[in-house]
gemmi code that builds the backbone of each chain (N, CA, C; Angstrom):
import gemmi

chains = {
    "A": [
        ("MET", (54.273, 146.333, 64.742), (55.077, 147.443, 65.302), (55.478, 147.126, 66.739)),
        ("ILE", (56.691, 147.436, 67.107), (57.152, 147.148, 68.469), (56.582, 148.194, 69.432)),
        ("ALA", (56.027, 147.677, 70.535), (55.475, 148.606, 71.538), (56.562, 149.547, 72.022)),
        ("GLY", (56.185, 150.799, 72.182), (57.146, 151.751, 72.732), (57.988, 152.442, 71.671)),
        ("THR", (57.704, 152.193, 70.392), (58.487, 152.876, 69.368), (57.678, 153.961, 68.653)),
        ("THR", (56.339, 153.898, 68.810), (55.506, 154.907, 68.157), (55.626, 156.239, 68.891)),
        ("GLN", (55.834, 157.300, 68.121), (55.943, 158.629, 68.726), (54.542, 159.174, 68.999)),
        ("ILE", (54.239, 159.375, 70.261), (52.910, 159.824, 70.670), (53.000, 161.296, 71.090)),
        ("PRO", (52.075, 162.138, 70.603), (52.084, 163.519, 71.112), (51.531, 163.541, 72.537)),
        ("MET", (52.235, 164.167, 73.430), (51.738, 164.227, 74.809), (52.142, 165.533, 75.490)),
        ("LYS", (51.404, 165.846, 76.538), (51.672, 167.082, 77.275), (52.448, 166.766, 78.550)),
        ("ILE", (53.402, 167.639, 78.848), (54.103, 167.565, 80.132), (53.753, 168.839, 80.904)),
        ("PHE", (53.151, 168.669, 82.067), (52.769, 169.830, 82.873), (53.949, 170.270, 83.742)),
        ("ILE", (54.171, 171.574, 83.713), (55.348, 172.164, 84.356), (54.914, 172.898, 85.628)),
        ("PRO", (55.595, 172.676, 86.760), (55.214, 173.388, 87.990), (55.649, 174.855, 87.942)),
        ("THR", (54.997, 175.664, 88.755), (55.240, 177.123, 88.740), (56.723, 177.510, 88.703)),
        ("PRO", (57.598, 176.948, 89.570), (58.983, 177.444, 89.593), (59.762, 177.185, 88.307)),
        ("LEU", (59.349, 176.201, 87.544), (60.132, 175.831, 86.349), (59.586, 176.435, 85.059)),
        ("ARG", (58.462, 177.123, 85.150), (57.860, 177.664, 83.926), (58.749, 178.704, 83.263)),
        ("GLN", (59.508, 179.429, 84.070), (60.403, 180.449, 83.493), (61.471, 179.821, 82.604)),
        ("TYR", (61.727, 178.531, 82.803), (62.731, 177.835, 81.981), (62.081, 177.054, 80.844)),
        ("ALA", (60.762, 177.172, 80.733), (60.028, 176.435, 79.692), (59.190, 177.400, 78.866)),
        ("GLY", (59.781, 178.554, 78.558), (59.076, 179.536, 77.735), (57.836, 180.089, 78.404)),
        ("LYS", (57.836, 180.096, 79.755), (56.703, 180.602, 80.549), (55.416, 179.820, 80.319)),
        ("GLN", (55.551, 178.602, 79.827), (54.363, 177.780, 79.573), (54.070, 176.900, 80.788)),
        ("ASP", (52.773, 176.600, 80.999), (52.439, 175.674, 82.082), (52.383, 174.230, 81.588)),
        ("ALA", (52.460, 174.058, 80.264), (52.515, 172.703, 79.703), (53.314, 172.749, 78.407)),
        ("VAL", (54.088, 171.696, 78.171), (54.900, 171.621, 76.954), (54.478, 170.361, 76.197)),
        ("GLU", (54.284, 170.519, 74.916), (53.881, 169.382, 74.081), (55.140, 168.722, 73.510)),
        ("VAL", (55.217, 167.390, 73.633), (56.367, 166.668, 73.063), (55.839, 165.471, 72.273)),
        ("GLN", (56.731, 164.852, 71.496), (56.408, 163.604, 70.794), (57.375, 162.563, 71.335)),
        ("ALA", (56.847, 161.469, 71.873), (57.747, 160.481, 72.453), (57.088, 159.105, 72.486)),
        ("SER", (57.921, 158.079, 72.666), (57.377, 156.718, 72.771), (57.441, 156.199, 74.210)),
        ("THR", (58.306, 156.801, 75.009), (58.415, 156.399, 76.424), (58.494, 157.653, 77.296)),
        ("ILE", (58.373, 157.426, 78.606), (58.497, 158.551, 79.544), (59.893, 159.169, 79.420)),
        ("ALA", (60.915, 158.318, 79.359), (62.289, 158.825, 79.244), (62.443, 159.673, 77.984)),
        ("GLY", (61.835, 159.202, 76.897), (61.909, 159.944, 75.630), (61.230, 161.297, 75.747)),
        ("ALA", (60.099, 161.316, 76.465), (59.363, 162.576, 76.629), (60.190, 163.574, 77.436)),
        ("LEU", (60.812, 163.092, 78.510), (61.625, 163.984, 79.348), (62.848, 164.474, 78.586)),
        ("SER", (63.413, 163.558, 77.785), (64.583, 163.914, 77.001), (64.229, 165.002, 75.978)),
        ("GLU", (63.062, 164.862, 75.346), (62.666, 165.891, 74.381), (62.385, 167.214, 75.084)),
        ("LEU", (61.816, 167.112, 76.282), (61.532, 168.341, 77.041), (62.816, 169.124, 77.311)),
        ("VAL", (63.858, 168.418, 77.800), (65.084, 169.155, 78.135), (65.884, 169.539, 76.893)),
        ("SER", (65.669, 168.810, 75.785), (66.399, 169.254, 74.587), (65.727, 170.483, 73.973)),
        ("SER", (64.380, 170.593, 74.131), (63.727, 171.804, 73.607), (63.826, 172.966, 74.596)),
        ("HIS", (64.031, 172.660, 75.860), (64.178, 173.713, 76.881), (65.380, 173.362, 77.757)),
        ("PRO", (66.602, 173.571, 77.236), (67.821, 173.115, 77.926), (68.004, 173.695, 79.330)),
        ("ASP", (67.451, 174.880, 79.583), (67.624, 175.481, 80.912), (66.941, 174.670, 82.011)),
        ("LEU", (66.016, 173.803, 81.613), (65.322, 172.978, 82.608), (66.221, 171.910, 83.201)),
        ("LYS", (67.242, 171.517, 82.425), (68.006, 170.323, 82.772), (68.594, 170.375, 84.188)),
        ("ARG", (69.267, 171.474, 84.509), (69.949, 171.527, 85.818), (68.958, 171.581, 86.969)),
        ("HIS", (67.708, 171.941, 86.666), (66.706, 171.974, 87.730), (66.068, 170.607, 87.947)),
        ("LEU", (66.137, 169.765, 86.939), (65.514, 168.440, 87.037), (66.519, 167.338, 87.372)),
        ("TYR", (67.764, 167.525, 86.896), (68.754, 166.457, 87.027), (69.978, 166.923, 87.818)),
        ("THR", (70.621, 165.966, 88.497), (71.877, 166.268, 89.172), (72.994, 166.285, 88.124)),
        ("ASP", (74.202, 166.671, 88.548), (75.326, 166.752, 87.601), (75.631, 165.404, 86.964)),
        ("ASP", (75.338, 164.305, 87.708), (75.607, 162.992, 87.104), (74.392, 162.416, 86.374)),
        ("GLY", (73.448, 163.285, 86.070), (72.355, 162.891, 85.173), (71.196, 162.166, 85.823)),
        ("LYS", (71.183, 162.134, 87.162), (70.058, 161.470, 87.844), (68.972, 162.494, 88.144)),
        ("LEU", (67.720, 162.031, 88.068), (66.610, 162.908, 88.423), (66.774, 163.324, 89.889)),
        ("ARG", (66.657, 164.602, 90.166), (66.815, 165.065, 91.551), (65.784, 164.366, 92.445)),
        ("ALA", (66.205, 164.053, 93.664), (65.385, 163.226, 94.562), (64.035, 163.862, 94.871)),
        ("PHE", (63.992, 165.201, 94.886), (62.734, 165.851, 95.258), (61.813, 166.097, 94.073)),
        ("VAL", (62.252, 165.700, 92.885), (61.417, 165.894, 91.691), (60.598, 164.622, 91.443)),
        ("ASN", (59.296, 164.761, 91.544), (58.405, 163.634, 91.266), (57.868, 163.762, 89.853)),
        ("ILE", (57.829, 162.635, 89.152), (57.235, 162.611, 87.809), (56.031, 161.684, 87.860)),
        ("TYR", (54.907, 162.194, 87.437), (53.687, 161.385, 87.424), (53.221, 161.145, 85.995)),
        ("LEU", (52.924, 159.877, 85.695), (52.260, 159.544, 84.430), (50.786, 159.428, 84.784)),
        ("ASN", (50.015, 160.381, 84.321), (48.612, 160.503, 84.755), (48.598, 160.554, 86.291)),
        ("ASP", (48.039, 159.541, 86.971), (48.006, 159.597, 88.440), (48.983, 158.626, 89.085)),
        ("GLU", (49.960, 158.157, 88.325), (50.897, 157.158, 88.849), (52.307, 157.738, 88.978)),
        ("ASP", (52.929, 157.503, 90.119), (54.317, 157.904, 90.327), (55.207, 157.011, 89.457)),
        ("VAL", (55.995, 157.632, 88.593), (56.813, 156.864, 87.648), (57.778, 155.919, 88.375)),
        ("ARG", (58.207, 156.302, 89.582), (59.128, 155.439, 90.347), (58.521, 154.072, 90.641)),
        ("TYR", (57.195, 154.029, 90.711), (56.531, 152.776, 91.090), (55.972, 152.008, 89.899)),
        ("LEU", (56.197, 152.498, 88.700), (55.784, 151.731, 87.518), (56.821, 150.639, 87.294)),
        ("SER", (56.386, 149.465, 86.813), (57.332, 148.337, 86.695), (58.481, 148.669, 85.752)),
        ("GLU", (58.181, 149.421, 84.690), (59.259, 149.768, 83.752), (59.813, 151.177, 83.986)),
        ("LYS", (59.356, 151.802, 85.040), (59.806, 153.146, 85.413), (59.830, 154.093, 84.201)),
        ("GLU", (60.985, 154.756, 83.964), (61.010, 155.752, 82.876), (60.978, 155.117, 81.483)),
        ("GLN", (61.180, 153.805, 81.435), (61.116, 153.136, 80.122), (59.687, 152.745, 79.756)),
        ("THR", (58.726, 153.103, 80.593), (57.327, 152.779, 80.321), (56.877, 153.432, 79.017)),
        ("PRO", (56.296, 152.623, 78.097), (55.783, 153.224, 76.856), (54.595, 154.141, 77.159)),
        ("VAL", (54.436, 155.176, 76.373), (53.294, 156.065, 76.557), (52.272, 155.809, 75.458)),
        ("LYS", (51.026, 156.139, 75.774), (49.962, 155.933, 74.785), (49.171, 157.226, 74.622)),
        ("ASN", (48.326, 157.236, 73.600), (47.531, 158.428, 73.322), (46.750, 158.875, 74.551)),
        ("GLY", (46.774, 160.146, 74.818), (46.008, 160.682, 75.947), (46.775, 160.719, 77.252)),
        ("ASP", (47.956, 160.088, 77.298), (48.756, 160.133, 78.528), (49.256, 161.557, 78.783)),
        ("GLN", (49.415, 161.864, 80.077), (49.970, 163.161, 80.463), (51.047, 162.939, 81.504)),
        ("LEU", (52.096, 163.725, 81.401), (53.150, 163.693, 82.418), (53.045, 164.968, 83.250)),
        ("THR", (53.270, 164.838, 84.548), (53.294, 166.012, 85.419), (54.583, 165.995, 86.229)),
        ("ILE", (55.262, 167.127, 86.229), (56.457, 167.290, 87.067), (56.009, 168.002, 88.329)),
        ("ILE", (56.294, 167.416, 89.487), (55.825, 168.018, 90.733), (56.902, 167.894, 91.813)),
        ("PRO", (57.579, 168.989, 92.134), (58.564, 168.936, 93.225), (57.860, 168.634, 94.555)),
        ("SER", (58.560, 168.021, 95.488), (57.923, 167.612, 96.737), (57.713, 168.807, 97.666)),
        ("ILE", (56.775, 168.627, 98.581), (56.462, 169.634, 99.596), (56.494, 168.963, 100.958)),
        ("ALA", (57.397, 169.422, 101.801), (57.522, 168.836, 103.133), (58.263, 169.821, 104.030)),
        ("GLY", (58.339, 169.496, 105.310), (59.060, 170.337, 106.258), (58.585, 170.039, 107.657)),
        ("GLY", (58.701, 171.041, 108.508), (58.273, 170.847, 109.888), (59.243, 171.495, 110.842)),
        ("ASN", (58.831, 171.572, 112.097), (59.655, 172.335, 113.041), (60.720, 171.497, 113.732)),
        ("CYS", (60.882, 170.232, 113.315), (61.890, 169.405, 113.967), (63.277, 169.722, 113.412)),
        ("ILE", (64.306, 169.288, 114.120), (65.680, 169.458, 113.656), (66.053, 168.190, 112.897)),
        ("LEU", (66.549, 168.356, 111.680), (66.920, 167.173, 110.883), (68.112, 166.473, 111.501)),
    ],
    "B": [
        ("MET", (56.222, 190.417, 98.534), (54.987, 190.585, 99.293), (53.973, 189.519, 98.899)),
        ("LEU", (53.283, 189.004, 99.908), (52.199, 188.055, 99.647), (50.893, 188.730, 100.041)),
        ("LYS", (49.993, 188.865, 99.062), (48.665, 189.392, 99.369), (47.739, 188.197, 99.547)),
        ("MET", (46.985, 188.216, 100.632), (46.033, 187.129, 100.880), (44.655, 187.713, 101.137)),
        ("GLY", (43.638, 187.017, 100.645), (42.274, 187.398, 100.998), (42.071, 187.130, 102.486)),
        ("LYS", (41.216, 187.934, 103.103), (40.938, 187.738, 104.536), (40.381, 186.339, 104.788)),
        ("PHE", (39.511, 185.898, 103.913), (38.907, 184.573, 104.059), (39.998, 183.496, 104.022)),
        ("GLU", (40.937, 183.640, 103.087), (42.013, 182.647, 102.932), (42.976, 182.694, 104.127)),
        ("TYR", (43.280, 183.907, 104.559), (44.179, 184.079, 105.710), (43.584, 183.407, 106.948)),
        ("ASP", (42.294, 183.660, 107.163), (41.630, 183.056, 108.318), (41.564, 181.535, 108.173)),
        ("ALA", (41.365, 181.068, 106.942), (41.247, 179.623, 106.702), (42.562, 178.903, 107.037)),
        ("VAL", (43.664, 179.531, 106.688), (44.990, 178.960, 106.968), (45.202, 178.842, 108.481)),
        ("ARG", (44.839, 179.894, 109.199), (45.037, 179.907, 110.654), (44.081, 178.918, 111.337)),
        ("ARG", (42.846, 178.880, 110.849), (41.852, 177.962, 111.431), (42.283, 176.509, 111.226)),
        ("HIS", (42.860, 176.228, 110.045), (43.310, 174.863, 109.752), (44.349, 174.417, 110.785)),
        ("GLY", (45.244, 175.329, 111.134), (46.278, 175.009, 112.123), (45.696, 174.741, 113.503)),
        ("GLU", (44.615, 175.445, 113.820), (43.957, 175.217, 115.121), (43.235, 173.869, 115.113)),
        ("GLU", (42.638, 173.538, 113.973), (41.870, 172.288, 113.894), (42.761, 171.053, 113.983)),
        ("THR", (43.958, 171.136, 113.431), (44.813, 169.934, 113.433), (45.729, 169.881, 114.656)),
        ("TYR", (45.760, 170.968, 115.456), (46.594, 170.990, 116.664), (46.318, 169.750, 117.501)),
        ("PRO", (47.277, 169.055, 118.086), (48.706, 169.404, 118.154), (49.535, 168.920, 116.959)),
        ("HIS", (48.869, 168.594, 115.864), (49.600, 168.165, 114.666), (49.772, 169.345, 113.718)),
        ("GLU", (50.733, 169.224, 112.821), (50.937, 170.264, 111.814), (49.873, 170.115, 110.727)),
        ("CYS", (49.360, 171.247, 110.260), (48.466, 171.224, 109.103), (49.300, 171.607, 107.884)),
        ("CYS", (48.758, 171.393, 106.699), (49.465, 171.835, 105.496), (48.474, 172.020, 104.356)),
        ("GLY", (48.842, 172.865, 103.428), (47.963, 173.133, 102.300), (48.663, 173.980, 101.254)),
        ("VAL", (47.910, 174.302, 100.213), (48.460, 174.994, 99.051), (47.740, 176.334, 98.869)),
        ("LEU", (48.498, 177.333, 98.447), (47.929, 178.648, 98.123), (47.849, 178.781, 96.606)),
        ("LEU", (46.659, 179.052, 96.115), (46.482, 179.255, 94.671), (46.221, 180.729, 94.403)),
        ("GLY", (46.649, 181.191, 93.259), (46.425, 182.588, 92.900), (47.195, 182.931, 91.656)),
        ("HIS", (47.865, 184.077, 91.715), (48.644, 184.505, 90.558), (49.747, 185.457, 91.019)),
        ("PRO", (50.803, 185.554, 90.226), (51.837, 186.535, 90.575), (51.356, 187.942, 90.233)),
        ("ASP", (51.826, 188.951, 90.949), (51.587, 190.324, 90.507), (52.922, 191.070, 90.573)),
        ("ASP", (52.890, 192.374, 90.263), (54.165, 193.082, 90.150), (54.861, 193.267, 91.496)),
        ("GLN", (54.153, 192.978, 92.580), (54.780, 193.121, 93.901), (55.072, 191.780, 94.568)),
        ("GLY", (54.726, 190.699, 93.905), (54.948, 189.384, 94.517), (53.883, 188.397, 94.082)),
        ("ARG", (53.131, 187.894, 95.047), (52.118, 186.901, 94.757), (50.795, 187.268, 95.430)),
        ("VAL", (49.721, 186.837, 94.803), (48.389, 187.044, 95.350), (47.762, 185.671, 95.563)),
        ("ALA", (47.365, 185.386, 96.797), (46.723, 184.097, 97.087), (45.226, 184.326, 97.251)),
        ("SER", (44.461, 183.828, 96.291), (43.017, 184.051, 96.323), (42.241, 182.777, 96.628)),
        ("LYS", (42.972, 181.689, 96.873), (42.291, 180.444, 97.204), (43.247, 179.551, 97.992)),
        ("THR", (42.712, 178.808, 98.952), (43.542, 177.846, 99.670), (42.973, 176.448, 99.454)),
        ("VAL", (43.848, 175.465, 99.437), (43.413, 174.065, 99.333), (44.040, 173.306, 100.491)),
        ("ARG", (43.198, 172.734, 101.324), (43.702, 171.938, 102.450), (44.253, 170.615, 101.934)),
        ("CYS", (45.362, 170.194, 102.494), (45.931, 168.902, 102.118), (46.107, 168.061, 103.375)),
        ("GLY", (46.223, 166.777, 103.169), (46.474, 165.887, 104.294), (47.959, 165.856, 104.613)),
        ("ASN", (48.284, 165.691, 105.887), (49.682, 165.531, 106.295), (49.974, 164.036, 106.339)),
        ("THR", (50.840, 163.576, 105.446), (51.098, 162.126, 105.380), (52.083, 161.661, 106.449)),
        ("ARG", (52.679, 162.618, 107.213), (53.678, 162.209, 108.194), (53.014, 161.721, 109.477)),
        ("SER", (52.293, 160.589, 109.368), (51.594, 160.059, 110.537), (52.584, 159.546, 111.585)),
        ("ASP", (53.861, 159.344, 111.190), (54.874, 158.900, 112.148), (55.303, 160.026, 113.090)),
        ("SER", (55.171, 161.288, 112.641), (55.637, 162.407, 113.463), (54.857, 163.681, 113.105)),
        ("PRO", (53.518, 163.626, 113.228), (52.697, 164.735, 112.719), (52.797, 166.019, 113.537)),
        ("HIS", (53.356, 165.928, 114.769), (53.438, 167.130, 115.596), (54.584, 168.037, 115.160)),
        ("ASN", (55.578, 167.473, 114.443), (56.682, 168.344, 114.024), (57.166, 168.071, 112.594)),
        ("ARG", (56.389, 167.352, 111.804), (56.745, 167.153, 110.397), (55.480, 167.252, 109.548)),
        ("TYR", (55.644, 167.695, 108.320), (54.526, 167.604, 107.390), (55.059, 167.196, 106.025)),
        ("HIS", (54.185, 166.570, 105.280), (54.507, 166.155, 103.918), (53.186, 166.029, 103.180)),
        ("ILE", (53.134, 166.624, 101.994), (51.923, 166.502, 101.175), (52.186, 165.440, 100.113)),
        ("ALA", (51.281, 164.486, 99.989), (51.463, 163.430, 98.992), (51.569, 164.052, 97.606)),
        ("PRO", (52.597, 163.688, 96.824), (52.739, 164.272, 95.486), (51.496, 164.089, 94.623)),
        ("GLN", (50.821, 162.953, 94.821), (49.620, 162.722, 94.006), (48.548, 163.777, 94.313)),
        ("GLU", (48.494, 164.188, 95.577), (47.549, 165.245, 95.945), (47.961, 166.563, 95.285)),
        ("LEU", (49.266, 166.798, 95.236), (49.756, 168.024, 94.578), (49.449, 168.015, 93.082)),
        ("VAL", (49.566, 166.837, 92.476), (49.245, 166.726, 91.045), (47.789, 167.139, 90.827)),
        ("ARG", (46.913, 166.650, 91.710), (45.485, 166.986, 91.588), (45.259, 168.482, 91.803)),
        ("VAL", (45.962, 169.052, 92.795), (45.791, 170.483, 93.088), (46.281, 171.329, 91.908)),
        ("GLN", (47.430, 170.917, 91.341), (47.965, 171.679, 90.206), (47.002, 171.617, 89.016)),
        ("ARG", (46.394, 170.445, 88.827), (45.423, 170.284, 87.731), (44.205, 171.164, 87.983)),
        ("GLN", (43.737, 171.146, 89.229), (42.566, 171.955, 89.598), (42.860, 173.444, 89.384)),
        ("ALA", (44.060, 173.862, 89.786), (44.443, 175.267, 89.635), (44.401, 175.669, 88.159)),
        ("ARG", (44.968, 174.806, 87.330), (45.037, 175.091, 85.900), (43.631, 175.253, 85.321)),
        ("GLU", (42.730, 174.355, 85.737), (41.352, 174.411, 85.219), (40.653, 175.701, 85.638)),
        ("GLU", (41.070, 176.240, 86.785), (40.427, 177.462, 87.294), (41.184, 178.729, 86.889)),
        ("GLY", (42.207, 178.558, 86.056), (42.973, 179.718, 85.614), (43.874, 180.277, 86.695)),
        ("LEU", (44.189, 179.461, 87.694), (45.065, 179.896, 88.786), (46.363, 179.116, 88.726)),
        ("GLU", (47.315, 179.485, 89.554), (48.532, 178.693, 89.661), (48.933, 178.557, 91.132)),
        ("ILE", (49.797, 177.600, 91.387), (50.288, 177.425, 92.761), (51.275, 178.564, 93.042)),
        ("VAL", (50.938, 179.386, 94.045), (51.837, 180.509, 94.386), (52.515, 180.302, 95.738)),
        ("GLY", (52.093, 179.277, 96.470), (52.724, 179.046, 97.762), (52.107, 177.879, 98.508)),
        ("PHE", (52.598, 177.711, 99.725), (52.168, 176.602, 100.579), (52.063, 177.129, 101.996)),
        ("TYR", (51.299, 176.420, 102.814), (51.248, 176.823, 104.223), (51.345, 175.596, 105.107)),
        ("HIS", (51.859, 175.808, 106.309), (51.801, 174.773, 107.329), (51.844, 175.444, 108.693)),
        ("SER", (51.620, 174.662, 109.736), (51.602, 175.230, 111.081), (52.756, 174.673, 111.898)),
        ("HIS", (53.137, 175.431, 112.917), (54.130, 174.982, 113.893), (53.451, 174.937, 115.257)),
        ("PRO", (52.976, 173.761, 115.662), (52.325, 173.667, 116.970), (53.324, 173.915, 118.100)),
        ("ASP", (52.985, 174.862, 118.967), (53.829, 175.215, 120.128), (55.280, 175.474, 119.722)),
        ("HIS", (55.429, 176.208, 118.651), (56.754, 176.495, 118.101), (56.643, 177.813, 117.314)),
        ("PRO", (57.707, 178.614, 117.268), (57.598, 179.925, 116.605), (57.274, 179.834, 115.106)),
        ("ALA", (56.717, 180.910, 114.593), (56.353, 180.975, 113.169), (57.567, 181.389, 112.336)),
        ("ARG", (58.659, 180.645, 112.513), (59.882, 180.873, 111.740), (60.224, 179.581, 111.021)),
        ("TRP", (60.866, 179.703, 109.866), (61.230, 178.475, 109.154), (62.341, 177.741, 109.907)),
        ("SER", (62.277, 176.430, 109.828), (63.276, 175.582, 110.476), (64.254, 175.078, 109.413)),
        ("GLN", (65.319, 174.475, 109.864), (66.270, 173.873, 108.902), (65.576, 172.800, 108.069)),
        ("THR", (64.632, 172.084, 108.685), (63.879, 171.071, 107.935), (63.042, 171.738, 106.851)),
        ("ASP", (62.378, 172.852, 107.228), (61.577, 173.575, 106.232), (62.451, 173.998, 105.049)),
        ("PHE", (63.645, 174.492, 105.372), (64.521, 174.984, 104.310), (65.036, 173.843, 103.431)),
        ("ALA", (65.493, 172.780, 104.092), (66.056, 171.655, 103.328), (65.024, 171.060, 102.376)),
        ("GLU", (63.765, 171.086, 102.803), (62.737, 170.424, 102.002), (61.890, 171.403, 101.188)),
        ("ALA", (62.348, 172.641, 101.078), (61.644, 173.633, 100.246), (62.269, 173.638, 98.851)),
        ("HIS", (61.465, 173.361, 97.846), (61.996, 173.257, 96.483), (61.236, 174.111, 95.467)),
        ("TRP", (60.177, 174.774, 95.917), (59.386, 175.563, 94.968), (59.922, 176.998, 94.975)),
        ("ILE", (61.015, 177.188, 94.257), (61.636, 178.516, 94.188), (60.665, 179.490, 93.517)),
        ("GLY", (60.557, 180.672, 94.127), (59.635, 181.679, 93.589), (58.270, 181.633, 94.255)),
        ("CYS", (58.096, 180.699, 95.185), (56.808, 180.582, 95.874), (56.921, 181.070, 97.319)),
        ("SER", (55.762, 181.298, 97.947), (55.694, 181.724, 99.345), (55.470, 180.519, 100.240)),
        ("TYR", (56.140, 180.521, 101.386), (55.934, 179.478, 102.388), (55.407, 180.161, 103.653)),
        ("VAL", (54.148, 179.924, 103.939), (53.481, 180.580, 105.073), (53.495, 179.642, 106.278)),
        ("ILE", (53.891, 180.183, 107.416), (53.950, 179.383, 108.646), (53.151, 180.090, 109.742)),
        ("THR", (52.269, 179.339, 110.397), (51.488, 179.881, 111.508), (51.886, 179.165, 112.793)),
        ("SER", (52.220, 179.943, 113.817), (52.474, 179.316, 115.114), (51.131, 179.092, 115.801)),
        ("VAL", (50.970, 177.911, 116.359), (49.728, 177.591, 117.079), (50.114, 177.205, 118.501)),
        ("ASP", (49.795, 178.103, 119.449), (50.167, 177.864, 120.849), (48.965, 177.338, 121.619)),
        ("ARG", (49.115, 176.164, 122.189), (48.045, 175.505, 122.959), (46.703, 175.570, 122.219)),
        ("GLY", (46.760, 175.333, 120.917), (45.524, 175.235, 120.137), (45.041, 176.539, 119.531)),
        ("GLU", (45.772, 177.641, 119.806), (45.312, 178.927, 119.287), (46.320, 179.510, 118.301)),
        ("ALA", (45.844, 179.852, 117.108), (46.733, 180.426, 116.087), (47.235, 181.779, 116.569)),
        ("LYS", (48.545, 181.979, 116.526), (49.125, 183.235, 117.015), (49.676, 184.057, 115.849)),
        ("ILE", (50.904, 183.762, 115.467), (51.569, 184.581, 114.446), (51.556, 183.844, 113.105)),
        ("THR", (51.293, 184.580, 112.041), (51.387, 184.008, 110.694), (52.429, 184.807, 109.918)),
        ("ASN", (53.481, 184.134, 109.509), (54.552, 184.782, 108.742), (54.680, 184.115, 107.379)),
        ("SER", (55.266, 184.840, 106.431), (55.520, 184.240, 105.121), (56.982, 184.425, 104.741)),
        ("PHE", (57.504, 183.417, 104.076), (58.905, 183.429, 103.633), (58.925, 183.105, 102.149)),
        ("PHE", (59.616, 183.964, 101.411), (59.713, 183.794, 99.962), (60.947, 182.957, 99.662)),
        ("LEU", (60.769, 181.891, 98.899), (61.925, 181.062, 98.539), (62.584, 181.677, 97.306)),
        ("ALA", (63.676, 182.410, 97.560), (64.373, 183.133, 96.498), (65.535, 182.297, 95.968)),
        ("GLY", (66.167, 182.799, 94.918), (67.315, 182.106, 94.338), (66.982, 181.574, 92.957)),
        ("GLU", (67.978, 180.930, 92.360), (67.751, 180.400, 91.010), (67.766, 178.894, 90.968)),
        ("THR", (68.582, 178.303, 91.816), (68.715, 176.844, 91.778), (68.618, 176.294, 93.191)),
        ("GLU", (68.554, 174.996, 93.279), (68.521, 174.317, 94.574), (69.741, 174.706, 95.414)),
        ("GLU", (70.857, 174.930, 94.731), (72.104, 175.230, 95.436), (72.152, 176.679, 95.923)),
        ("SER", (71.416, 177.577, 95.270), (71.491, 178.993, 95.650), (70.212, 179.491, 96.323)),
        ("LYS", (69.306, 178.569, 96.639), (68.026, 179.011, 97.210), (68.224, 179.604, 98.607)),
        ("ARG", (67.315, 180.479, 98.992), (67.333, 181.062, 100.336), (65.923, 181.555, 100.678)),
        ("PHE", (65.615, 181.549, 101.959), (64.337, 182.108, 102.403), (64.517, 183.583, 102.698)),
        ("GLU", (63.579, 184.404, 102.231), (63.560, 185.829, 102.565), (62.244, 186.133, 103.269)),
        ("ASP", (62.316, 186.900, 104.360), (61.078, 187.329, 105.016), (60.259, 188.129, 104.018)),
        ("GLU", (58.967, 187.936, 104.014), (58.133, 188.767, 103.144), (56.899, 189.218, 103.907)),
        ("LYS", (56.439, 190.396, 103.528), (55.280, 190.986, 104.172), (54.016, 190.250, 103.720)),
        ("VAL", (53.091, 190.038, 104.658), (51.786, 189.480, 104.299), (50.766, 190.612, 104.404)),
        ("VAL", (50.101, 190.889, 103.308), (49.067, 191.927, 103.307), (47.720, 191.229, 103.159)),
        ("VAL", (46.855, 191.456, 104.144), (45.546, 190.797, 104.134), (44.497, 191.797, 103.649)),
        ("THR", (43.792, 191.415, 102.600), (42.749, 192.284, 102.041), (41.445, 191.509, 101.978)),
        ("GLU", (40.366, 192.231, 101.786), (39.090, 191.535, 101.593), (39.195, 190.680, 100.337)),
        ("THR", (38.721, 189.441, 100.401), (38.833, 188.518, 99.279), (38.179, 189.088, 98.022)),
        ("ALA", (37.016, 189.746, 98.185), (36.304, 190.288, 97.022), (37.178, 191.308, 96.290)),
        ("ALA", (37.930, 192.105, 97.064), (38.791, 193.117, 96.459), (39.905, 192.455, 95.648)),
        ("LEU", (40.432, 191.342, 96.167), (41.481, 190.612, 95.439), (40.961, 190.111, 94.109)),
        ("ASN", (39.748, 189.526, 94.151), (39.174, 188.962, 92.936), (38.874, 190.046, 91.912)),
        ("GLU", (38.442, 191.217, 92.398), (38.188, 192.331, 91.476), (39.487, 192.773, 90.807)),
        ("ALA", (40.555, 192.845, 91.623), (41.859, 193.276, 91.091), (42.359, 192.294, 90.038)),
        ("ALA", (42.007, 191.001, 90.224), (42.459, 189.984, 89.278), (41.614, 189.994, 88.007)),
        ("GLY", (40.518, 190.753, 88.032), (39.653, 190.847, 86.861), (38.735, 189.651, 86.759)),
    ],
}
model = gemmi.Model(1)
for chain_id, residues in chains.items():
    chain = gemmi.Chain(chain_id)
    for i, (resn, *xyz) in enumerate(residues, 1):
        res = gemmi.Residue()
        res.name, res.seqid = resn, gemmi.SeqId(i, " ")
        for name, pos in zip(("N", "CA", "C"), xyz):
            atom = gemmi.Atom()
            atom.name, atom.element = name, gemmi.Element(name[0])
            atom.pos, atom.b_iso = gemmi.Position(*pos), 0.0
            res.add_atom(atom)
        chain.add_residue(res)
    model.add_chain(chain)
structure = gemmi.Structure()
structure.add_model(model)
structure.setup_entities()
């Protein structure tokens, strides 16, 4: 079997502001073989999430962090194409920053 | 409205005094209620902006992932965040607004003048999307922590 083609059941944890667009759930269960597949299934089952996660040209919004377990997906060698395995969890976490300086 | 336990309210202000002249930052855990949010627990976070800690703060996303997991295990949710403004008013700045993305959450700011916590204000991030978000002033009601926990059942 080719790695990354098996559909694995996994949980995607949803942050507080986006739960209203995910059936008020704090986690959504999907079946996917890669991180990209998991995110794609998430937005196809909860279409209202899409505009909050992606820009109009389909890119993940800069302030939206996706973690595979404890790893930032941006820093994985295969990024969103990384295959997922049993027990993996995805977490969506918008960034938190600020300060009293003038940008 | 943001309801905070007295213990949590004091903890937020004390954190700002301890990190002065740098900004402190942390997360408010609790639950929503019919009048807004109730913060029954605070989690201190590290400020990763070591390049400019006196006027910038940033919480490592990995730390937030851990906090969100911890909240879930305790039956709580992230209802807001706090940070301090050393020698600066307890009002949100353009930087605070540009980098605020948790719509529906409270952003608490404490002014710390010469090491002493002065004013603590909260701003509710209202709106539906990143494009329509706005900060609204919100009242902070401080109650005894035990009373908050009783109300939460």
